[in-house]
C-alpha positions in Angstrom: -0.9 2.0 -10.5 1.6 4.5 -12.0 5.2 3.8 -11.4 5.6 7.2 -9.8 3.3 7.4 -6.8 2.1 10.4 -4.8 4.4 10.0 -1.9 7.5 9.6 -4.1 6.8 12.7 -6.3 7.5 15.2 -3.5 5.5 18.3 -2.7 1.8 18.6 -1.7 -0.8 17.4 -4.2 -3.2 19.9 -5.5 -6.5 20.4 -3.6 -8.6 18.6 -6.3 -6.2 15.6 -6.2 -6.4 15.5 -2.4 -10.2 15.6 -2.6 -10.3 12.8 -5.1 -8.0 10.7 -2.9 -10.1 11.4 0.1 -13.3 10.3 -1.7 -11.6 7.1 -2.8 -10.5 6.4 0.8 -14.1 7.1 2.0 -15.4 4.6 -0.5 -12.8 2.0 0.5 -13.5 2.4 4.2 -17.3 1.9 3.7 -16.7 -1.1 1.4 -14.5 -2.8 4.1 -17.1 -2.1 6.8 -19.8 -3.7 4.7 -17.5 -6.6 3.6 -16.7 -7.3 7.2 -20.4 -7.2 8.3 -21.9 -9.0 5.3 -19.2 -10.6 3.3 -18.0 -9.6 -0.2 -20.5 -11.7 -2.1 -23.5 -10.2 -0.2 -22.4 -6.6 -0.7 -23.3 -4.7 -3.9 -21.8 -1.6 -5.6 -25.1 0.1 -4.8 -24.7 -0.8 -1.1 -21.2 0.7 -1.0 -22.2 3.8 -2.9 -25.2 4.4 -0.5 -23.0 3.9 2.5 -20.4 6.4 1.2 -23.1 9.0 0.4 -22.5 9.0 -3.3 -24.3 7.9 -6.5 -23.6 4.7 -8.2 -22.4 6.7 -11.2 -19.9 8.5 -9.0 -18.7 5.2 -7.6 -17.9 4.0 -11.1 -16.1 7.3 -11.8 -13.7 6.6 -8.9 -13.5 2.8 -8.8 -13.0 -0.1 -11.3 -15.1 -2.6 -9.4 -16.6 -3.7 -6.1 -13.5 -5.4 -4.8 -11.0 -3.1 -6.5 -12.4 -0.1 -4.6 -10.4 -1.1 -1.5 -7.0 -0.5 -3.3 -6.4 2.9 -1.7 -6.1 1.3 1.7 -3.5 -1.2 0.4 -1.4 1.2 -1.6 -0.6 3.6 1.2 2.2 1.3 2.5 3.6 1.2 -1.1 3.7 5.0 -1.1 5.5 5.2 2.2 8.1 2.6 1.3 8.7 4.2 -2.1 9.3 7.6 -0.5 11.8 6.0 2.0 13.7 4.3 -0.9 14.0 7.7 -2.7 16.0 9.0 0.3 18.3 6.0 0.5 21.7 5.6 -1.2 23.5 2.3 -1.7 26.0 1.7 1.0 24.3 4.0 3.5 22.9 2.9 6.8 19.3 2.1 6.2 18.1 2.3 9.8 17.3 6.0 9.8 15.4 5.9 6.5 13.4 2.8 7.5 12.6 4.2 11.0 11.3 7.3 9.2 9.2 5.2 6.9 7.9 3.2 9.9 6.9 6.4 11.7 5.1 7.6 8.6 3.3 4.2 8.3 2.3 4.3 11.9 0.8 7.8 11.5 -1.3 6.5 8.5 -2.4 3.3 10.1 -3.3 4.9 13.4 -6.1 6.7 11.6 -7.1 3.8 9.4 -8.8 1.0 11.3 -10.4 -0.1 8.0 -6.9 -1.0 6.8 -6.5 -3.4 9.7 -10.0 -5.0 9.0 -9.1 -5.3 5.3 -5.8 -7.1 6.1 -7.8 -9.7 8.1 -10.3 -10.1 5.3 -7.6 -10.6 2.6 -6.7 -14.0 4.0 -10.3 -15.4 3.7 -11.8 -13.6 0.8 -10.3 -14.7 -2.6 -11.5 -11.7 -4.5 -9.8 -9.3 -2.0 -6.7 -11.4 -2.0 -6.6 -11.0 -5.8 -6.6 -7.2 -5.3 -3.9 -7.5 -2.7 -1.7 -9.6 -5.0 -2.2 -7.2 -7.9 -1.3 -4.2 -5.7 2.0 -5.9 -4.9 2.6 -6.9 -8.5 2.2 -3.2 -9.5 4.4 -2.1 -6.5 7.5 -3.6 -8.1 7.4 -0.9 -10.8 7.1 1.7 -8.1 10.0 0.4 -6.0 12.2 -0.2 -9.1 11.7 3.4 -10.1 12.5 4.6 -6.6 15.7 2.5 -6.4 16.8 3.8 -9.8 16.3 7.4 -8.8 18.1 7.0 -5.5 21.2 5.4 -7.1 23.4 5.4 -10.1 21.6 2.4 -11.6 20.4 2.6 -15.2 16.6 2.8 -15.7 15.2 -0.6 -16.4 18.3 -2.4 -15.1 18.2 -5.8 -13.6 19.7 -4.7 -10.2 16.9 -2.3 -9.6 14.3 -4.8 -10.7 15.6 -7.5 -8.4 16.0 -5.0 -5.5 12.3 -4.0 -6.0 11.3 -7.6 -5.9 13.2 -8.2 -2.7 11.7 -5.1 -1.0 8.2 -5.9 -2.3 8.4 -9.5 -1.1 9.6 -8.5 2.3 6.7 -6.0 2.7 4.0 -8.5 1.6 5.5 -11.4 3.7 5.7 -9.2 6.8 2.1 -8.1 6.6 0.8 -11.6 5.9 2.9 -13.2 8.6 2.0 -10.6 11.2 -1.7 -10.6 10.5 -1.9 -14.4 10.5 -0.1 -14.8 13.8 -0.9 -11.8 15.9 -3.5 -9.6 14.4 -2.3 -6.0 13.7 -0.8 -4.8 17.0 2.9 -4.0 16.3 2.4 -4.4 12.5 4.5 -1.3 11.8 7.4 -2.7 13.8 7.2 -6.1 11.9 7.2 -4.3 8.5 10.1 -2.1 9.6 12.2 -5.1 10.6 11.4 -7.0 7.4 12.4 -4.1 5.3 15.6 -3.6 7.2 16.5 -7.2 6.6 15.7 -6.9 2.9 17.3 -3.6 2.2 20.5 -4.4 4.1 21.1 -7.1 1.5 21.1 -4.5 -1.2 23.8 -2.4 0.3 26.8 -2.0 -2.0 
């Protein structure tokens, strides 16, 4: 994952980029559907490619592996939070920014039932959990870059790095806690509350 994600760059991506992103999402959704029905071990790359209506060669052009192909469904939340952090300034009330991020996340998840299924699978499938943890490891660079750009902090500074870890930890903990206890209804509200708690501790 690049430290500067699509949602944080501003502006609308070129059509070719949007088409590539849509293809990756289509592959991810079909992979999750098959994983849910058959399990990860019993699903092959060929199965996913066929379900997505593409060749195996095209699959490998877009994805690094069978499990890794679900990443687009997991990085959407990272993009939303990074964009919110870019609009925030230390010392400001975080409620408005986080409510906006929550609304954006709600719009995304309302059209992505595969994301909800994937979040349930992450807890029980070690290979998918490994992808989930790598996504959050990479997310700290994204959040640190956003915090640096939204403040007077020097690039690569410890404050931004620690702040990114706090936000990242809150995001991951909220999702895992909510899915484990209550499924996915109200997930956006849980994430919003966790982020409000985390970011309020960063206010100058």
